[in-house]
N, C-alpha and C positions, 0 to 999 in steps of 0.2 A: 404122301405128297406126290402130286402128279405134275409132270413137266412136259410141255408141248414144245418140241424143237422144230422150227421152221427153216426153210432153205437147207434142209439136211441132205448132205451128200453121203456117199458110202464111207468116206474117210471120217466124217463127223461121227457117224454111228460107231465106227471101230474104236475111236479114241474116247468117246464118251462112255461106251460100254466097258472099256478097259478100266475106267475110273469108277464106274458106278458101284462095284462091290463094296467100296468104302462107305456107301450110303444105302444100306439094305432096304430101307423103307421108301426108296425113291422109285417111282414108275415113270418111264419115259415113252412118250409117243413121238414118232418121227414123221415129219411131213416134208416131202421133197420140194414143195413149192414155197414161194415167198409168203410172208405175212402181209396181207393187204386188207382193204375194207371188204373185199369179196371173200377172203378166206378166214377172216378173224373168227367166224362162228365155230370153226373147228377147235378153238381154244376154250370152248364154253365149259368143259369139265375139268380144266386144268387150274392148278393153283399158281403156276408160273409159266412164263414162256421164255424160250431161248432163241435169239435172233442173230442175224449176221448183217453185213454192211449194206445190203440192198433190200432189206425188209423195210416196210413202211410203218413208222411209228408216229404218225401225225395225230392231231387231236381226235378226229373221228375214230381212228383205230384204238387209241388209248381209252376213249370213253366206252367203246364196245368191249374191250378187254376187262375194264373195271366192272362193267355191268354183268359180265359173265362170271365174275368171281376171281379173276386173276388179280393177284396183289404184288407180284414180283416180275420184273423184266430183266433178263440176263443177256447182256451183249457179249458174244464170244469174239470180240474185236476191241480195239482201243478207241476208234473214232465213235463219236456220238452225235454228229451233225444231223443225222437222220431221225433223231428223237426230239419230240416237242417237250423239252424238260419243264417249262412252266405248267403245261397241262398235267404232266406227270406229278408235279408238285401239288397242284390243286386237288388231284385225286388221291394223294397220299400213297402213291405207288413207290415201291422200292425199285431202284434202277442201279445196276452195277455193271462195270465193264471189265475188260482184261487190259490194264493200262500198258503192260509191257510183256511181250512174249518173243523171246529170242530176237532181240534187235539186230543181232549179227546176221540173221537170215535175210532180212530186208536189205541190210547194208551190203551184204555179199551179192545180192541180186542186182542192186543198183549198179555196182561195179561191173557185174557181168554184162549188163546192158550197155554200159559205156564201152567196154572192151569189144563187144560184138559189133556195135555200131562203128566204132573207130577203125577196127580192122576188117570190117565188112565180112565177117565169118558167116553171117546168115546168107549172103549172096554167094560166097565161095562154096558153101555146102550145097546149094541148089545147082551151081554150075557143074561141080564134080559128079553129082548124081546123073547128070545128062551127058557125061563124057567130055565136058569142057574144062580143060586144065589151064586155060589162059588166065594170068593174074592181072592183066591190064584192067584198070578201073577199080582195083581193090586197094589202092594205096592208102595207108593210114598214117598216123602220127605216133611218135614215141611219147608215152605219158610222162616219163621221167622229166622233171623240170617244168612241167606245165602247171598252170594255176587252176585249182579246182575250187569253185564257190559253192558253199553249202548254205542253203536257206533253211534255217532251223537246225539247232544243235542240241536236241534232246538225246535220248538214248540211241536212237537210230542214227542221227546225225553224227554223234561222236564215234559210233562204231564205223561209220563210213569214213570219217576223217582218219581213223587209225589205219584203215586199209589203204587209202590213197597216200598216206604218209609213207607206207611201206613201198609204194611205187616210186618214191622220190619226188612227189608232187608238192608244190606250195599250196597251203590251205588257207583260204579266207572264208569267213562266214558272216552271215547276218542273222541276228536273233535278238529282238528287243528285250527278251527275258533272260538272256545269258550274261554271265560275268566275264569280262575281258581277262581277268586274272585266272579264272578257272579254265578258260579256253586256251590260254597262252601255250601250254605244252603241245597243242595241236596246230596252232596257227594264229591268225589275227582276226579279230572282229572288226568289221567295216560297215559302212552304210550300204544300203541296197544298190545305189547308183554305182558306187565304187566296185562292188562285187560284180555287177553286170558288165562293167567296162573292162575289168581285168581278167575275167575267168574264161578259160578255154572250155571248161566243163562247168555247167550249172546244174546242181542236183537239189531237188525239193524234198525237204523232210519236216514240214510244218503241218499243223492240223488245219482243217477247213472250218472257218467261221466267217462272220460278216466282215472282219478286218482283213482276211486273207483271200476271200473269194475273188477269182480272176486277178490274182497277184501278178501273174504273167499275162499281160495284155498288150495292146498296140503301143502304148506309151513306154512300158518297160522293155518291150522287145526292140524299140527304137534305140534304146541305150545299151543293148547287149553287144558284146564284142563280136564283130562279124566272123562268121564261121564257127561259132561256139556250138557245142552239143548240149542240149537241154534234156534232162532226165527227170521223170516224175514217178516215184514209187509211193507217194503219199496219198493224196486225194485228187480225184479228177477235176473237181471244181476250182482248183488252184489255177488252172489254165483256161484262158479264153481260146477255145479250139479254132475259131474262125481267124483270130489274130495270128495264131501259130501257122495256120495254112498260108496266110499272106506272107509271113516271114520266110517260110520255106520256098515259096514261089519266087521271091526276090533274092533268095540265097543269103538272107541275113542270118538265118540259122544254118549251121553246117549239118545238123542232124537232130533227130528227136526220138527219144525212147520213152514209151509210156507203158506202165504196168497198171495204170488206172485211167479212167476216162469219165468225163462229166456225165454222160448219158449211159453209163454202163449198166444200170440196174435192169434194163430190158434185155440185155445181151449176155453179160458175163456170167460164167459158171454154168452155162447151158450150151448144148450143141445146136447150132443153127446152120450147119454145113449144107443141109438140103433145102434151105430157104433163101429167098431174095433178101438182101440186106437193105432195109429201108432207111437206115441212118446215113444220109448223104454226106454228112461231115466226116464220119468215121470212114466211109467208103473212099472219100477223097484222100484222107490221110494214108490209107493203105495203098494208094497208087504211087507214093513217093519211094524211091529206092533207098533213101537215107532216113526212113522212118521205121521203127520197130514198135509194134503194139503187142503186148501180152495181156492175159486176162486176169489181172490182179492175183498173181501167184507168188509175189515176193515173200510172203510169210510162209509159204507152203513147204515146210520141212517136218520131219518126224518130231524133232525136238519142240518146235513151235506148237504143233497140234497136241502134243502131250501136255504142254504147259497150259494151253487154252482150255482143254478139258478139265484139268485139275483146278485151275483158278475159277472157272465158271461154276463148277459144282461146289467149290468151296464158298463162293459168294452166296449161293443158294443156301448152303448150310448155315452161314452166318445169319441170313434172314430168318430161317426156320427157328433158330435158337436165340433170336433177338440179341445177337452179339453185334458189336460195332464192326462194320465192314469197311476195311481200308479202301475198297474200290467203289464205294457208293457214289453215285452222281446225284441221286435223290433219295433221301431217307427221312422218315418221320415228317413229311410235308415240307421239307426244305430242299431247295436246289443247292447242292454243294459245289457245283462248278457252273459258272455262268459264262455266256458268250463273250462278255467284255472283261473277264478275268484272265489271269495267266492260263494259257491253254494246257491241256494234257501234253506232256512232252513226248513226242513220238521218237 
């Protein structure tokens, strides 16, 4: 069995290789670049491909993979909005993801971003390195007693609720697929308008699909509590970046922390420090002192990478041995998760 891994970084190789001895007949080829229509030919000798969040899995790429003999697609991530599942279904391709890997890792990072932005530690760090020990302009707020709004209360959302609860925050959440009774130990489920109106911190933990794309837009931002902090560690497409810039300029938003970005595929996970940044929207976001942008690293812990490698190769083993795979998105010509169904709980 031959597996072609795309968008492979050094850490992907380390953790996949640590898991590979469990599967002695598996040969892995690593490609540092993304899977695209231009690079898909490099999978021609593979039985399966392994991809990440910014690889391209549209209809032309899927047809090219199928024509070259690939029969399984392994996503080493939870999200699958970048996969054309109906085309995969028509080609009878096996597609499986890693639906949950250390949700606490992303939850902890979301809270880290809130704390950093709220207390301006990113600015304080830069000041002190230049010998400036003045604390004026670094005034924050005490989180204790504040209202935190969580949009999406799957595994990551619940982990985030538990942490903010420890800070003494009031938790409200919006999730059309959640049970008010199940969420009661953490807080209260409310409609989106109420959450936006009452929350000093709004944190996004929902998947990206046609129902959630640009969930944060000019209309919803007009309803948000003035001065609120908005945090996104989920998917970049949940936010209309231009609308957020307008809200920052009018000071409707008190701060913005992004670990994901709608147009991240051409930028994130690679070093562009010696290049001119051609993304004018991202460049504008980076000019705000109350904006933090990270490069999709919320998941990036030893524990999460260990789990990702283990589940990914376990999914492949299920495929090879014709076992039922609990993480299948497409199997035997059937799409098991559709855009209009209950989403994967992040």
